[in-house]
N, C-alpha and C positions, 0 to 999 in steps of 0.2 A: 501493499498499499503507499500512498504518495504520504510525507509527513505535514506538507500543507492543509491535508483532507485533514488528518487526525489534529493535530497543532495548530491551529487558526489566531489569530494573532487577534488577542482579548485584549478591550480597550481597558484603560484605570478604574473608569466604572462598573465593568463589568469583574471586576477584580476586587472592588470594594463592595462590593453584593455579595461576589461568593466567601469575600474572608467574613463578612457579618453575618452570609447563613449561617456559616461553621462556624462560631461564637461561641449562636445563640443556640445551640446542638449540642455546642459541651459545656455551657452553661447549667443546660435541662441534665444534660446528663450529672456533671456538678451537685447540683440542689440536690438530687435521687438519691446521688449518693451518700450525701450529707443526710436528708431524712431515715434512707438505712440505716447510717452508724446509728444515728441518734434511736431509733428503734429496738434495734437490734443491744445496745447498752441497759436500755430499761428492761428488756428482756430477762439479761441475764441478772437482770436486780431481785428476781422472780426465784425464791429456791427450786421451786417447781421446775421450772425455763431453765434453770442453771442445770442442773442435775440429768437431762435429758440429752439439753446440745453438748457437755463437755465429761470427760469423765474427769479431769482433773481431783474434784471433790472428791472422788474415789477414794483416789491412787497418796492422796496428799498423807504423808507422814507415818507412811509405808515404801519398805524397802524395793525395786524395783528388779534386783539380782540375788 
């Protein structure tokens, strides 16, 4: 294929629009991850959830070898 067909000349305004769209998507992803982090940390404060999710409390204080 011809490179000119694959990579057409993109103007400055099109690059700005593209980067704005990418920034908006990244912002949404970051916000979702922060919300998930807060929810997971809140869930780990509950003893039943912590026992179900992690095995660390069950092994705390016992020798592994």
